[in-house]
C-alpha positions, 0 to 999 in steps of 0.5 A, spaced: 260 776 182 258 780 175 259 787 176 260 794 172 263 801 172 264 807 169 271 810 167 272 817 165 279 818 162 282 826 166 282 831 160 289 832 160 290 824 158 286 826 152 292 826 148 299 824 148 304 823 144 308 817 142 314 816 137 313 823 134 306 822 133 299 824 136 295 819 139 288 820 141 285 816 147 278 817 144 280 812 138 281 807 143 276 801 144 271 806 148 273 813 147 274 817 153 267 814 157 268 806 158 265 801 162 269 796 166 265 788 167 269 785 171 269 778 173 270 776 181 270 770 185 268 769 192 274 773 196 273 778 192 279 779 187 277 780 179 279 774 175 276 777 169 274 783 165 271 786 159 272 793 157 267 793 151 266 799 145 262 805 147 254 804 148 254 796 149 248 793 154 251 790 161 247 784 158 250 783 152 257 782 156 255 777 162 254 772 157 261 772 155 264 773 161 261 767 164 263 763 159 264 756 161 266 757 168 263 753 174 261 756 180 255 754 185 252 762 186 252 768 181 251 774 184 250 780 179 246 786 180 239 787 176 243 791 170 245 784 168 238 781 169 235 778 163 231 771 161 237 769 157 243 770 162 239 767 167 238 760 163 246 761 162 246 761 169 241 755 170 245 751 165 252 753 168 249 748 175 249 755 179 244 759 182 243 766 180 243 771 185 240 777 182 235 782 183 228 782 179 228 789 175 221 793 177 219 793 170 220 785 169 214 782 166 213 775 169 
């Protein structure tokens, strides 16, 4: 199963001191608001995840998460629905369980 969620740092976590230097959280990879893309197995626990930089679309992360994994089913929500991802899942030998977007062209 592939999903994504948005996390935001608490305002007091925005800055902290480390070895006398002020470090800013927004200098980190995704800034104060980031997306996490977890990959879970059939029992539910995450087996891998990605934290991309800011303003990165879900569709660009799915193939990197799936890579060369073995699966029978791949369950994802409609943000991951693109022909490239569906073709990759089919090439894995798995069945894609991804709802179609309402604006998808057939």
